C-alpha positions, -999 to 999 in steps of 0.1 A, spaced: 225 -223 172 259 -238 165 288 -238 188 307 -213 166 277 -189 166 273 -191 203 310 -182 208 307 -155 181 339 -166 164 348 -163 128 343 -196 108 379 -196 96 390 -204 132 372 -237 129 387 -249 97 401 -283 101 438 -287 104 451 -311 78 481 -332 89 489 -307 116 516 -311 142 511 -309 179 525 -274 178 500 -262 152 471 -279 170 481 -261 203 485 -228 186 452 -231 168 435 -239 201 453 -209 216 439 -186 189 403 -198 195 407 -197 233 422 -162 234 394 -149 213 366 -165 233 379 -154 267 389 -120 254 425 -124 266 447 -93 266 476 -110 250 490 -144 239 525 -153 252 545 -179 233 577 -193 248 598 -206 219 633 -218 213 634 -217 175 604 -195 168 584 -223 152 556 -221 177 553 -183 173 552 -187 135 525 -214 138 505 -191 161 508 -161 138 496 -183 109 461 -183 125 460 -145 126 447 -140 161 433 -106 169 450 -108 203 486 -95 204 513 -121 203 544 -118 226 570 -144 219 598 -150 244 630 -167 234 666 -170 247 681 -167 213 688 -131 200 689 -143 164 655 -159 168 642 -128 185 652 -106 155 636 -130 131 604 -131 151 601 -93 149 594 -98 112 565 -122 117 530 -109 114 516 -98 147 545 -109 168 565 -88 193 596 -106 206 611 -105 240 639 -122 259 637 -150 285 662 -174 300 654 -211 308 636 -215 341 637 -243 367 600 -247 369 568 -239 351 558 -215 379 589 -195 374 582 -193 337 546 -182 343 558 -156 368 584 -143 344 558 -138 316 533 -121 340 560 -97 353 572 -88 318 537 -81 306 530 -60 336 563 -41 333 555 -34 296 520 -21 305 503 -48 284 482 -62 312 468 -51 345 457 -70 376 428 -94 369 434 -94 331 437 -128 313 465 -139 290 471 -172 273 505 -188 274 519 -216 253 552 -233 260 569 -267 262 585 -285 291 613 -285 296 613 -249 286 633 -236 256 640 -270 242 633 -276 205 602 -295 198 586 -296 232 556 -273 228 529 -292 247 512 -268 271 485 -242 269 475 -222 300 452 -194 308 467 -171 334 449 -145 355 472 -116 364 474 -115 402 502 -90 407 500 -53 405 529 -30 396 529 6 407 530 30 378 564 44 387 579 8 387 568 1 352 598 -2 329 593 22 299 628 12 287 615 -23 279 613 -30 241 578 -45 248 565 -14 265 536 -2 245 548 34 247 581 25 231 566 8 201 570 33 172 543 17 152 506 11 153 493 -20 137 460 -28 121 453 -65 117 430 -81 91 426 -117 82 452 -116 54 476 -88 63 490 -66 90 492 -30 81 519 -10 99 515 27 105 547 46 115 540 72 142 572 91 136 
């Protein structure tokens, strides 16, 4: 039995990357990792949106949440296949960045305690061309239901659309 078959992953995830950049290689690995560990979401911290676009190119079945500090980039990312965009400010340490992502996902109701999510970023954070990190994070916090922020644009109850993802397209179904 091949490695691919033992992981039960689609063959297209194992296609070789030709002349890929570090960003594409990290995002490709992220897609495979998120699928194999059944992560609840993929978080991509990006300055220009390039990393999130590279990630979306591989059509992961896991939802993609891209955080950026640029409102213009945030708007553009909202048009990318499978990407929901959120806001983040530069942090002083990686731990602060990880904590911010975990808190935002909890507040949005996208993860719960003991769920896994995969995060990609660069260090220093929110600097163009620094994507060099891939981390699996286990949610350790717990947020009481009344403390969840339904006003958050990422909150699953505020999303006015359902999506259906296939290998080649994302279908949007308006609930209104």
